[in-house]
C-alpha positions as CSV (number, residue, x, y, z in Angstrom):
1,S,-159.3,-127.4,44.5
2,T,-162.6,-127.5,46.6
3,A,-164.9,-125.0,47.6
4,H,-167.1,-126.0,50.8
5,G,-166.5,-130.4,49.7
6,L,-167.5,-129.6,45.9
7,A,-165.1,-129.9,43.1
8,M,-164.6,-126.1,41.8
9,G,-165.8,-127.1,38.6
10,S,-168.9,-128.4,39.1
11,P,-172.2,-125.9,38.8
12,W,-172.9,-126.3,42.4
13,A,-169.6,-125.0,43.7
14,R,-169.7,-122.2,40.8
15,L,-173.1,-121.4,42.4
16,T,-172.3,-121.1,45.7
17,W,-169.2,-118.9,45.4
18,L,-170.9,-116.5,42.7
19,C,-174.4,-116.6,45.6
20,A,-171.9,-115.1,48.0
21,F,-171.6,-112.0,45.6
22,W,-175.1,-112.5,45.0
23,V,-176.7,-111.9,48.6
24,P,-176.2,-108.2,49.9
25,A,-174.3,-108.1,53.1
26,E,-176.9,-106.3,54.6
27,T,-179.6,-109.3,54.2
28,Q,-176.8,-111.7,55.6
29,R,-178.3,-113.4,58.8
30,V,-175.3,-113.3,61.4
31,V,-175.5,-114.3,65.0
32,P,-174.5,-111.1,67.2
33,D,-172.0,-111.6,69.3
34,W,-173.1,-113.2,72.9
35,R,-170.5,-111.7,75.3
36,Q,-171.4,-108.6,77.2
37,V,-170.3,-105.7,75.8
38,P,-168.6,-103.1,78.2
39,G,-170.4,-99.9,78.2
40,D,-173.8,-101.4,76.6
41,V,-176.7,-102.4,78.7
42,N,-176.5,-105.7,80.5
43,W,-180.0,-107.1,79.6
44,Y,-179.7,-109.9,81.5
45,V,-179.2,-108.8,85.0
46,G,-180.9,-111.4,87.2
47,C,-181.2,-113.8,84.3
48,G,-180.3,-117.3,83.4
49,L,-179.6,-118.2,87.9
50,G,-182.6,-120.5,89.0
51,N,-179.2,-122.8,90.1
52,L,-177.7,-120.5,92.1
53,D,-178.0,-121.8,95.7
54,I,-178.2,-125.5,94.5
55,R,-174.7,-125.3,92.3
56,G,-173.6,-122.6,92.8
57,P,-172.0,-119.2,91.3
58,V,-169.5,-121.0,88.6
59,A,-172.5,-123.0,87.6
60,A,-175.0,-120.6,87.4
61,G,-173.2,-118.0,85.3
62,L,-172.4,-121.0,82.9
63,E,-176.0,-121.1,82.7
64,Q,-176.6,-117.1,82.0
65,N,-174.2,-117.5,79.1
66,K,-176.1,-120.3,77.5
67,V,-178.6,-117.9,78.0
68,R,-177.1,-114.8,76.6
69,K,-175.7,-117.7,73.5
70,H,-179.5,-119.0,72.7
71,T,-180.8,-115.2,72.7
72,A,-178.1,-114.1,70.2
73,V,-178.8,-117.4,67.7
74,C,-182.6,-115.9,68.3
75,L,-182.2,-112.7,67.5
76,S,-180.0,-113.2,64.3
77,H,-183.2,-114.8,63.1
78,C,-184.9,-111.2,62.9
79,G,-184.3,-109.2,60.1
80,P,-182.6,-108.9,58.0
81,P,-180.4,-107.5,59.1
82,S,-180.1,-109.4,62.3
83,C,-181.1,-108.1,65.1
84,T,-178.4,-107.2,68.4
85,L,-179.4,-105.8,71.8
86,K,-177.5,-102.4,70.7
87,L,-179.9,-101.9,67.2
88,A,-183.3,-103.0,69.8
89,E,-182.5,-99.7,72.2
90,S,-182.8,-97.7,68.7
91,D,-185.3,-99.8,66.4
92,C,-188.6,-100.8,67.6
93,N,-188.6,-103.9,65.3
94,C,-185.2,-105.2,67.1
95,L,-186.6,-104.2,70.1
96,K,-189.5,-106.1,69.6
97,C,-187.9,-109.4,68.4
98,T,-185.3,-108.9,71.8
99,M,-188.3,-109.3,74.0
100,F,-189.7,-112.2,72.2
101,C,-185.9,-113.8,72.2
102,M,-185.8,-112.8,75.9
103,A,-189.2,-114.5,76.9
104,R,-188.8,-117.8,74.3
105,G,-184.9,-117.6,73.1
106,S,-183.9,-120.3,75.4
107,Y,-184.3,-123.6,77.0
108,V,-182.8,-122.2,79.7
109,D,-184.6,-120.0,81.5
110,E,-187.0,-117.1,79.9
111,C,-184.8,-113.9,81.1
112,L,-188.3,-111.6,81.8
113,N,-187.9,-109.7,84.8
114,N,-188.5,-106.2,86.4
115,H,-184.8,-105.4,84.8
116,T,-186.1,-106.4,81.0
117,R,-189.3,-104.9,81.1
118,D,-187.8,-101.3,82.5
119,L,-185.9,-101.6,80.1
120,C,-187.8,-102.5,77.5
121,T,-190.1,-99.3,78.6
122,G,-187.6,-97.4,78.4
123,F,-186.7,-98.1,74.7
124,Q,-190.0,-98.2,73.5
125,S,-190.4,-94.5,74.8
126,T,-187.0,-93.4,73.2
127,I,-187.9,-94.8,70.4
128,Q,-191.2,-92.9,70.2
129,V,-190.2,-89.1,70.9
130,V,-187.0,-89.9,68.5
131,T,-188.8,-92.0,65.6
132,N,-191.9,-89.6,66.2
133,R,-193.9,-93.0,65.8
134,T,-195.9,-95.7,67.6
135,C,-193.7,-98.7,68.5
136,D,-196.2,-101.3,69.5
137,V,-193.8,-103.6,71.6
138,D,-195.4,-105.7,74.4
139,C,-192.7,-105.5,77.1
140,D,-195.2,-107.8,79.1
141,S,-196.2,-110.3,77.1
142,A,-194.3,-113.4,78.2
143,S,-195.2,-112.6,81.3
144,R,-198.8,-113.2,80.9
145,L,-198.3,-116.0,78.7
146,G,-196.3,-117.5,81.3
147,C,-199.3,-116.6,83.6
148,F,-201.5,-118.1,80.5
149,A,-199.6,-121.5,81.4
150,I,-200.3,-122.0,84.8
151,L,-203.8,-121.2,84.3
152,L,-204.0,-123.9,82.0
153,S,-201.5,-126.6,84.2
154,F,-203.9,-125.9,86.8
155,I,-206.8,-126.3,84.5
156,S,-205.6,-129.5,83.2
157,L,-204.6,-130.6,86.9
158,L,-208.2,-130.5,88.1
159,R,-209.6,-132.3,85.2
160,F,-206.9,-135.3,85.8
161,Q,-208.2,-135.6,89.5
162,M,-212.1,-135.7,89.1
């Protein structure tokens, strides 16, 4: 019998098998499901639809699914435990990670717009009221980063024209 391609008698196989029991479940990284859960807040309104006019609704829907999948993988690296969009509604650290992942978690498209910013500020207020602590998430950070990137591009363009 083998475990992960190793003979069960080998020291590595036993170590791999034992490590599964030594790592507490709450610290294990889990990739959250990327599909929209009925009844949950939809963070992805207007995201990943950049090619809707060019390629149509089917292709745009596939792009939006990619954004969802990439964001889920990004969220799995927060924690432990892994953050989820649902947990971002009540946990400041997960809200920070969610906004980071919405801005930079996918090569398809950043998912920052008025909808995500409004969700962020709403959950930030709720978290601060419930916990009676400041939640220092910056719901606009990616938009400022985008303006900064445009400014840098413009400056470099001017430099090459001189």
